[in-house]
C-alpha positions as CSV (number, residue, x, y, z in Angstrom):
1,M,-52.0,10.8,-16.9
2,R,-51.1,13.3,-19.7
3,F,-52.8,13.0,-23.2
4,S,-51.6,13.1,-26.4
5,F,-52.7,12.1,-30.3
6,V,-50.8,10.9,-33.2
7,T,-51.7,12.3,-36.6
8,L,-51.4,10.2,-39.5
9,P,-50.2,12.7,-42.0
10,D,-52.6,11.3,-44.9
11,Y,-55.1,14.1,-45.1
12,P,-55.2,17.3,-46.5
13,L,-51.8,19.3,-45.0
14,Q,-54.3,22.0,-44.1
15,E,-56.7,19.9,-41.8
16,S,-53.8,18.4,-40.9
17,L,-52.9,21.5,-39.0
18,E,-56.4,22.4,-38.0
19,H,-55.9,19.0,-35.9
20,I,-52.8,19.9,-34.5
21,K,-54.2,23.5,-33.5
22,L,-57.1,22.6,-32.1
23,A,-55.2,20.1,-29.7
24,D,-52.8,23.3,-28.7
25,E,-56.0,24.9,-27.7
26,L,-57.3,22.1,-25.9
27,G,-54.2,21.5,-23.7
28,F,-53.2,18.2,-24.8
29,Y,-49.7,17.2,-23.9
30,G,-48.2,16.5,-27.4
31,C,-49.0,15.6,-31.5
32,Y,-46.7,12.8,-32.9
33,A,-46.5,11.4,-36.1
34,A,-44.4,8.2,-37.3
35,D,-41.6,8.9,-39.7
36,E,-42.7,6.2,-42.6
37,T,-42.3,6.7,-46.3
38,W,-46.6,5.9,-46.5
39,H,-46.8,9.3,-45.0
40,K,-46.7,12.9,-45.7
41,D,-43.2,14.2,-44.3
42,L,-44.2,14.9,-40.6
43,Y,-41.3,17.6,-40.2
44,V,-42.3,20.1,-42.8
45,L,-46.0,19.7,-41.6
46,F,-44.8,20.4,-37.9
47,A,-42.3,23.2,-39.2
48,A,-46.1,24.5,-40.4
49,A,-47.6,23.8,-37.3
50,A,-44.8,25.1,-35.2
51,S,-45.9,29.0,-35.7
52,E,-49.3,28.4,-35.3
53,T,-48.9,26.8,-31.8
54,N,-48.0,28.0,-28.7
55,Q,-47.7,25.0,-26.3
56,I,-48.2,21.4,-27.7
57,R,-45.3,19.5,-28.1
58,M,-44.5,17.9,-31.3
59,G,-41.6,14.7,-32.7
60,P,-41.3,11.5,-34.4
61,S,-42.7,9.0,-32.8
62,L,-41.0,6.8,-34.4
63,A,-38.1,8.0,-36.7
64,P,-36.5,4.7,-37.9
65,I,-32.9,4.5,-37.4
66,A,-32.6,1.6,-39.8
67,L,-33.6,3.9,-42.7
68,R,-32.7,7.7,-41.4
69,E,-29.4,8.1,-39.7
70,P,-29.2,9.1,-36.6
71,T,-27.5,12.4,-37.3
72,L,-30.0,13.8,-39.8
73,V,-32.8,12.6,-37.3
74,A,-31.2,14.9,-34.6
75,Q,-30.5,17.9,-37.2
76,A,-34.4,18.0,-38.1
77,V,-35.3,17.5,-34.4
78,A,-33.1,20.4,-33.4
79,T,-34.4,22.5,-36.0
80,L,-37.8,21.8,-35.2
81,D,-36.9,22.6,-31.7
82,E,-35.8,26.2,-32.4
83,L,-39.0,26.5,-34.6
84,T,-41.3,25.6,-31.7
85,G,-39.5,27.4,-28.8
86,G,-38.5,24.3,-27.2
87,R,-41.4,22.3,-27.8
88,A,-40.0,19.0,-30.0
89,E,-39.0,15.3,-28.8
90,C,-38.2,12.7,-30.7
91,V,-38.8,8.6,-30.4
92,I,-36.8,6.4,-32.0
93,S,-36.8,2.5,-33.5
94,S,-35.5,0.4,-35.8
95,G,-38.8,0.9,-37.9
96,N,-41.8,-0.7,-38.6
97,F,-40.6,-4.3,-40.2
98,S,-43.1,-4.5,-43.2
99,L,-41.7,-0.7,-44.2
100,L,-38.4,-2.3,-43.9
101,A,-39.4,-4.9,-46.2
102,Q,-40.6,-2.9,-48.9
103,Y,-37.0,-1.4,-48.6
104,A,-35.7,-5.0,-49.2
105,T,-33.7,-5.1,-45.7
106,D,-34.2,-7.8,-43.1
107,W,-35.2,-6.8,-40.1
108,T,-33.4,-9.9,-38.4
109,G,-30.2,-9.2,-39.9
110,I,-29.5,-5.9,-38.8
111,K,-29.4,-6.2,-34.9
112,P,-32.2,-3.6,-34.1
113,L,-32.4,-3.3,-30.5
114,S,-28.1,-2.8,-30.5
115,R,-28.3,-0.6,-33.4
116,V,-31.1,1.7,-31.4
117,K,-29.3,1.7,-28.4
118,E,-26.1,3.5,-30.5
119,A,-28.0,5.3,-32.4
120,H,-29.2,6.6,-28.9
121,Q,-25.6,7.2,-27.7
122,V,-24.8,9.5,-31.3
123,M,-27.7,11.2,-31.1
124,R,-27.3,12.1,-27.6
125,T,-23.9,13.5,-27.8
126,F,-25.2,15.2,-31.1
127,L,-28.1,17.2,-29.8
128,D,-25.9,18.0,-26.0
129,E,-23.1,19.2,-27.5
130,G,-23.4,19.3,-31.2
131,A,-20.6,18.0,-32.4
132,L,-19.7,14.5,-32.6
133,T,-16.6,12.1,-32.9
134,F,-17.5,8.5,-32.9
135,E,-16.8,4.7,-33.7
136,G,-19.2,2.1,-33.4
137,E,-20.4,-1.0,-34.4
138,F,-23.3,0.5,-36.9
139,F,-21.9,4.4,-36.8
140,N,-18.6,6.1,-37.7
141,Y,-18.0,10.1,-37.4
142,A,-15.1,11.6,-37.7
143,G,-15.3,15.6,-36.6
144,L,-19.1,16.0,-37.4
145,F,-20.3,19.5,-36.1
146,T,-24.4,20.7,-36.7
147,F,-25.3,24.8,-36.5
148,A,-28.9,22.9,-35.7
149,R,-28.6,23.0,-31.6
150,P,-32.0,22.6,-29.4
151,V,-33.7,25.1,-27.5
152,Q,-34.3,23.1,-24.5
153,A,-31.2,22.3,-22.4
154,H,-32.3,18.5,-22.6
155,L,-34.1,17.8,-25.6
156,P,-36.4,14.3,-24.4
157,L,-34.7,11.8,-27.0
158,L,-37.0,8.1,-26.0
159,I,-36.4,4.8,-27.4
160,G,-39.6,3.1,-28.5
161,A,-40.9,-0.3,-27.9
162,L,-43.3,-3.1,-28.1
163,R,-42.1,-6.1,-27.7
164,G,-39.7,-6.5,-24.5
165,P,-38.3,-7.3,-22.4
166,K,-34.9,-5.8,-23.1
167,S,-36.4,-3.0,-25.5
168,F,-38.5,-2.2,-22.4
169,Q,-34.9,-2.2,-19.8
170,A,-32.9,0.3,-22.4
171,A,-35.4,2.6,-22.8
172,G,-35.7,3.0,-19.0
173,E,-31.7,2.7,-18.5
174,L,-30.6,4.8,-21.3
175,S,-33.3,7.5,-22.3
176,D,-36.1,9.5,-21.0
177,G,-38.8,6.6,-21.6
178,T,-40.9,5.0,-24.1
179,H,-43.5,5.2,-26.3
180,A,-44.6,1.7,-26.4
181,F,-47.2,0.4,-29.6
182,A,-50.5,-1.2,-28.7
183,Q,-49.9,-2.2,-25.4
184,Y,-53.7,-2.3,-23.9
185,S,-54.2,-5.0,-21.3
186,Q,-53.4,-5.0,-17.6
187,E,-50.6,-7.9,-18.5
188,A,-49.3,-5.8,-20.9
189,C,-48.8,-2.6,-19.3
190,N,-47.3,-4.1,-15.9
191,Y,-44.8,-6.1,-18.0
192,M,-43.8,-3.0,-19.6
193,V,-43.2,-0.8,-16.7
194,D,-41.7,-3.9,-14.5
195,N,-39.3,-4.0,-17.2
196,L,-38.8,-0.7,-17.6
197,R,-38.4,0.2,-13.4
198,I,-35.6,-2.4,-13.9
199,G,-33.7,-0.7,-16.7
200,A,-34.3,2.6,-14.9
201,E,-32.6,1.1,-11.8
202,R,-30.2,0.1,-13.0
203,A,-29.1,3.0,-14.4
204,G,-29.8,5.0,-11.0
205,K,-32.6,7.2,-12.1
206,N,-36.6,7.0,-10.5
207,W,-38.8,5.0,-12.8
208,Q,-41.2,7.5,-12.1
209,D,-39.5,10.4,-13.8
210,L,-39.9,8.7,-17.2
211,D,-42.2,9.6,-20.2
212,I,-44.3,5.8,-19.9
213,A,-46.4,6.3,-23.2
214,V,-48.9,3.9,-24.6
215,W,-49.4,4.6,-28.5
216,N,-53.1,2.7,-29.0
217,V,-55.7,2.5,-31.5
218,F,-58.2,4.2,-31.2
219,A,-61.8,5.7,-31.1
220,I,-64.4,7.7,-29.3
221,G,-68.1,8.5,-30.0
222,P,-71.3,9.2,-28.5
223,D,-72.8,5.6,-30.1
224,S,-70.2,2.7,-28.9
225,A,-71.0,0.2,-31.8
226,R,-69.9,2.4,-34.4
227,A,-66.8,3.6,-32.7
228,K,-65.3,0.0,-31.9
229,Q,-66.4,-0.9,-35.6
230,A,-64.1,2.1,-36.4
231,A,-61.8,0.6,-34.3
232,Q,-61.8,-3.3,-35.4
233,T,-61.3,-2.2,-38.9
234,I,-58.7,0.1,-38.5
235,G,-57.2,-2.7,-36.4
236,A,-56.0,-5.1,-38.6
237,F,-53.5,-2.9,-40.3
238,Y,-52.0,-3.1,-37.3
239,I,-51.8,-6.7,-36.6
240,P,-48.6,-7.3,-38.7
241,A,-46.9,-5.1,-36.7
242,M,-47.1,-6.7,-33.4
243,A,-45.3,-9.4,-32.1
244,V,-46.7,-13.2,-31.2
245,E,-45.7,-12.5,-27.4
246,Q,-46.4,-8.9,-27.3
247,M,-50.3,-10.5,-28.8
248,E,-50.4,-13.1,-25.7
249,R,-50.2,-10.3,-23.4
250,H,-53.2,-9.7,-24.3
251,G,-55.0,-12.7,-24.5
252,V,-54.4,-12.9,-28.3
253,S,-52.7,-16.1,-30.0
254,Q,-50.6,-16.1,-33.2
255,S,-53.5,-18.7,-34.2
256,D,-56.1,-16.1,-33.8
257,V,-54.5,-13.5,-36.0
258,Q,-53.2,-16.0,-38.7
259,P,-56.1,-15.3,-40.9
260,I,-55.7,-11.6,-41.0
261,L,-51.8,-12.5,-41.9
262,D,-52.4,-15.1,-44.7
263,A,-55.2,-12.5,-46.1
264,F,-52.5,-9.3,-46.2
265,G,-49.6,-12.0,-47.9
266,D,-52.2,-12.2,-50.2
267,G,-53.2,-8.9,-50.8
268,D,-56.7,-9.6,-49.8
269,V,-56.8,-6.6,-47.8
270,Q,-60.9,-6.7,-47.4
271,G,-60.1,-10.1,-46.3
272,A,-58.1,-9.0,-43.6
273,I,-60.3,-7.0,-42.5
274,D,-62.6,-9.0,-42.1
275,N,-61.4,-11.6,-40.7
276,M,-60.0,-8.9,-37.5
277,T,-63.3,-9.9,-35.6
278,P,-64.9,-8.2,-32.6
279,D,-63.1,-10.0,-30.1
280,I,-59.5,-9.6,-31.0
281,A,-60.9,-5.4,-31.8
282,E,-62.3,-5.2,-27.8
283,K,-58.4,-6.7,-26.9
284,L,-56.2,-4.5,-29.5
285,S,-57.9,-1.2,-28.8
286,V,-59.1,1.2,-26.9
287,A,-63.0,2.3,-28.2
288,G,-66.0,3.3,-27.3
289,T,-67.9,5.9,-25.5
290,P,-66.3,8.4,-23.5
291,E,-67.4,6.5,-20.3
292,E,-66.2,3.0,-22.0
293,V,-62.8,4.7,-22.8
294,V,-62.0,6.6,-19.3
295,D,-62.9,2.7,-17.7
296,K,-60.5,1.0,-20.0
297,I,-57.9,3.2,-19.1
298,K,-58.4,3.8,-15.3
299,S,-58.7,-0.3,-15.2
300,D,-56.7,-1.6,-17.8
301,I,-53.8,0.7,-18.4
302,E,-53.1,3.5,-15.6
303,P,-53.0,1.5,-12.4
304,S,-49.5,0.0,-13.7
305,G,-47.9,3.2,-13.5
306,V,-48.1,4.4,-17.1
307,N,-48.7,8.0,-17.2
308,H,-49.2,9.2,-20.6
309,F,-51.9,8.2,-22.8
310,I,-51.7,8.8,-26.9
311,A,-54.6,7.9,-29.1
312,C,-54.1,7.0,-32.3
313,I,-57.3,8.5,-33.7
314,T,-59.8,6.8,-36.3
315,D,-62.2,8.8,-37.8
316,S,-64.3,8.6,-40.9
317,F,-62.0,10.0,-43.3
318,L,-59.0,7.3,-42.2
319,L,-61.5,4.6,-42.8
320,N,-61.9,5.6,-46.0
321,A,-58.7,6.2,-47.2
322,F,-57.3,3.0,-45.8
323,T,-60.2,0.8,-46.9
324,G,-62.7,2.0,-48.6
325,R,-65.7,1.6,-46.2
326,D,-68.1,4.7,-44.4
327,I,-68.3,4.1,-41.1
328,E,-70.0,7.6,-39.2
329,V,-67.9,8.4,-36.4
330,P,-66.5,11.7,-35.1
331,D,-63.9,13.6,-36.8
332,V,-60.7,14.1,-35.7
333,Q,-61.7,17.4,-34.2
334,G,-64.7,15.7,-32.5
335,Q,-62.9,13.1,-31.1
336,L,-60.1,15.7,-29.7
337,Q,-63.0,17.4,-28.2
338,L,-64.7,14.8,-26.5
339,I,-61.4,13.5,-25.3
340,H,-60.7,16.8,-23.5
341,D,-64.6,17.3,-22.6
342,E,-64.9,13.8,-20.9
343,V,-62.1,12.0,-20.9
344,M,-59.2,14.1,-19.5
345,P,-61.5,15.7,-16.7
346,A,-61.7,11.7,-15.2
347,F,-58.1,11.9,-14.4
348,G,-57.7,15.2,-13.0
């Protein structure tokens, strides 16, 4: 099991750099960030971190190809690969539907999966060959070239997914794996891996060679109740991004979360947080003491074949920035240290 973390680039940038440097020193596999306008620019942050780190891998998870042109994403990631000496990765998707709405883009009208599959073909060619002539349904190029070339012989390019089944199958068939947002239960993880396997076998690949990652809301600390309260509080913000079928695979119905969605729709952030019940949060996060976190991963996530756990760490700074609420939990550095000291050793 690989362990990585998601940084939301909302901290002072020097603090974000310190987070990445510590994760590098502790042996975390990767640090990822969402390429979303709401946050500070991940490419600038990771470029600054490149010379300050030695082994940790970096890149967008996810890069929204409905908002950022795929060849420009490939150019940025190839440039980052040179700066890091071959440590860049890239995960693409159509993008966060809430963010697309703020760009007056209706995701139902853009054929999101077809667009992502074509973008992957475009980017794979551009990363591998540095030149591109292509006529597609969504993207067209005539003799485009770049001097931005990866150091790696094969820069990992993954397809992000959350609902399935077709997106998981596409990730298994076409790409190097997936970073799947919010997969916490045995049912959800088994469903994801089963469909990744279908896609991989269709392409004649060994599914176990794929990067099969879950990207999960996370909080860890010595005080179980506070860690779970932190995940519960921040977890409300992720509910609008989840598909109905995805929530049902966690035993959560549309009616369970409708009060949260209604409150967000009315601009009532505090009401949305208040309607995120402990029961929903328990099903849609990984939180608690180190022992509880280990038990959760071992019982519900690892058995399916997931080989990469990505912690979207929730700390006091992030909670206060998003919600105005103060909950005492370890900061990012403290949680990274706890993962290293008390979670990683349980997985060899």
